[in-house]
C-alpha positions in Angstrom: -93.2 -145.5 4.0 -96.2 -147.1 5.0 -99.5 -146.0 3.6 -101.1 -145.3 7.1 -97.8 -144.2 8.2 -98.0 -141.0 5.4 -102.0 -140.7 6.4 -100.7 -140.0 9.9 -98.1 -138.1 9.2 -100.0 -135.9 7.5 -103.5 -135.2 10.1 -100.7 -134.7 12.5 -99.4 -131.7 9.8 -102.5 -130.3 9.2 -103.7 -130.3 13.0 -100.3 -128.6 13.6 -100.6 -125.9 10.7 -103.5 -124.6 11.5 -101.7 -122.8 15.3 -98.8 -121.9 13.5 -97.6 -117.9 12.9 -96.3 -116.4 9.4 -92.4 -117.9 10.1 -93.1 -121.3 10.5 -95.9 -121.7 8.2 -93.1 -119.9 5.6 -90.6 -123.1 6.4 -92.9 -125.5 6.3 -93.9 -124.2 2.7 -90.5 -124.1 1.1 -89.6 -128.0 2.6 -93.3 -128.8 0.7 -92.1 -127.0 -2.3 -88.9 -128.1 -2.7 -90.5 -132.1 -2.8 -90.0 -133.7 -6.0 -93.2 -133.2 -7.7 -95.5 -131.6 -5.3 -95.1 -128.0 -6.1 -97.0 -128.4 -10.2 -100.0 -130.3 -7.9 -100.1 -127.6 -5.4 -100.5 -125.0 -7.9 -102.8 -126.5 -9.2 -105.0 -126.8 -5.8 -104.5 -123.3 -5.3 -105.7 -122.5 -8.4 -108.7 -124.5 -8.3 -109.3 -123.2 -5.1 -109.0 -119.7 -5.5 -112.7 -118.6 -4.9 -112.2 -120.6 -1.7 -109.3 -118.6 -0.3 -110.9 -114.9 -1.4 -114.2 -116.0 -0.3 -112.9 -117.1 3.2 -110.4 -114.3 3.1 -113.5 -111.9 2.9 -115.7 -112.8 5.3 -112.8 -112.8 7.6 -111.6 -109.7 7.1 -115.1 -108.0 7.1 -116.5 -109.8 9.8 -113.5 -109.8 12.7 -114.6 -106.2 15.0 -111.8 -104.1 15.2 -110.7 -100.5 14.2 -111.5 -99.8 10.2 -108.6 -99.9 7.7 -107.7 -96.0 7.2 -111.0 -94.9 9.1 -112.9 -95.9 6.3 -117.0 -96.9 7.0 -117.0 -99.9 4.0 -113.0 -101.4 4.7 -112.7 -104.3 6.3 -110.5 -104.4 9.9 -106.8 -104.2 10.4 -107.4 -107.1 12.2 -109.8 -108.6 9.7 -107.4 -108.4 7.8 -104.5 -109.5 9.4 -106.7 -112.9 11.0 -107.8 -113.5 7.3 -104.5 -113.4 5.8 -103.1 -115.8 8.5 -106.3 -118.1 7.4 -105.5 -118.0 4.3 -101.8 -118.8 4.4 -102.7 -121.6 6.0 -105.1 -122.8 4.1 -102.1 -122.5 0.9 -100.2 -125.1 3.5 -102.7 -127.6 3.9 -103.5 -127.8 0.1 -99.5 -128.3 -0.3 -100.0 -131.0 2.7 -102.6 -132.7 0.6 -100.8 -132.2 -2.6 -97.6 -134.4 -0.6 -100.1 -137.5 0.3 -101.1 -137.4 -3.1 -98.2 -137.4 -5.1 -96.1 -139.6 -1.9 -99.2 -141.9 -1.8 -101.8 -141.5 -5.1 -105.2 -142.9 -5.2 -104.7 -146.7 -4.0 -102.4 -145.4 -1.6 -104.5 -142.8 0.0 -107.3 -146.0 0.3 -104.9 -148.4 1.7 -104.0 -145.3 4.3 -107.1 -145.2 5.1 -107.6 -148.5 5.6 -105.0 -149.3 8.3 -106.1 -145.9 10.1 -109.2 -147.2 10.6 -108.3 -150.8 11.6 -109.7 -149.4 15.5 -113.1 -148.9 13.7 -113.1 -152.4 12.2 -112.0 -153.6 15.3 -115.4 -152.0 17.4 -117.4 -153.8 14.5 -118.0 -150.5 12.5 -118.8 -151.0 9.0 -115.6 -148.9 6.9 -115.3 -151.1 4.2 -118.2 -149.0 2.4 -116.6 -145.7 3.6 -113.4 -147.1 1.3 -115.6 -147.6 -1.7 -117.1 -145.0 -1.9 -114.2 -143.0 -1.1 -112.3 -145.0 -4.1 -115.6 -143.9 -6.6 -115.4 -140.7 -5.4 -111.5 -140.4 -5.6 -112.2 -142.2 -9.3 -114.4 -139.6 -10.3 -112.5 -137.0 -9.5 -109.2 -138.2 -11.9 -111.3 -137.0 -15.0 -112.2 -133.2 -15.1 -115.7 -132.3 -15.9 -116.7 -130.7 -19.4 -118.2 -127.5 -19.3 -121.7 -127.2 -18.5 -121.6 -130.9 -16.7 -123.7 -129.9 -13.4 -126.8 -128.3 -15.6 -126.8 -132.7 -17.6 -126.5 -133.7 -14.2 -129.7 -132.2 -13.0 -131.8 -133.1 -16.0 -130.6 -136.7 -16.3 -130.8 -139.5 -14.5 -127.4 -140.7 -13.2 -125.6 -143.5 -14.3 -124.6 -145.7 -10.8 -123.2 -148.6 -13.0 -120.6 -145.9 -14.6 -117.5 -147.0 -12.1 -115.6 -149.9 -10.9 -117.4 -153.2 -10.1 -114.2 -153.9 -8.5 -112.2 -151.8 -5.7 -108.4 -153.0 -5.3 -106.4 -152.5 -2.1 -103.3 -153.8 -1.8 -102.0 -153.4 2.0 -98.1 -153.6 2.8 -97.2 -155.3 5.6 -96.1 -152.8 8.6 -92.1 -152.7 9.0 -90.6 -151.4 12.3 -88.5 -148.5 10.3 -92.6 -147.0 9.5 -92.9 -146.2 13.0 -90.8 -142.8 12.5 -93.4 -141.4 10.7 -95.2 -141.7 13.8 -93.4 -140.5 16.4 -92.4 -137.2 14.7 -96.0 -136.7 14.3 -96.4 -137.3 17.6 -93.6 -135.1 18.1 -94.6 -132.5 15.6 -97.9 -132.4 17.9 -96.5 -132.9 20.9 -94.4 -129.7 19.6 -97.6 -127.3 18.7 -99.4 -128.0 21.7 -96.4 -127.0 24.3 -95.7 -123.8 22.1 
């Protein structure tokens, strides 16, 4: 699959997930979980996002109006619990989609896919090369886990801007006719969600 087609398919899946209920979300999660290599990366993302998930759940559960759980004044509402749980599951599935994209493409493939997706912006005269270089540097930096307490040192020292790569290599494969199938699938996915 062409990197740009994979990126388009991923974007469509992320948009579609926002409109799905529990049964299709569960089916989508099972489909993602059985793909080779995705589950390990997915569980790593979920572990890193655990506080974000908890915070999102608490904010939505306590800020959605409705009837208080068990008639307790300090408890979230039934409607808030339902809304928060659904959004948390959607975020989990989005993390699964991101895991698939990273396993499928890797860092270089993601950059190549973004290069292809930004072709219309380049045709309009926008400078997409800077965006790709910045994204490449960020993704390179994220490959190394930060050591404990690194954020404190970052506040007290000047950053070393010369530590990144001097050259960003981008290999962009040729688009073939079979690469249009994932794009067609993405459009059908979005059309199905829009009509439901």
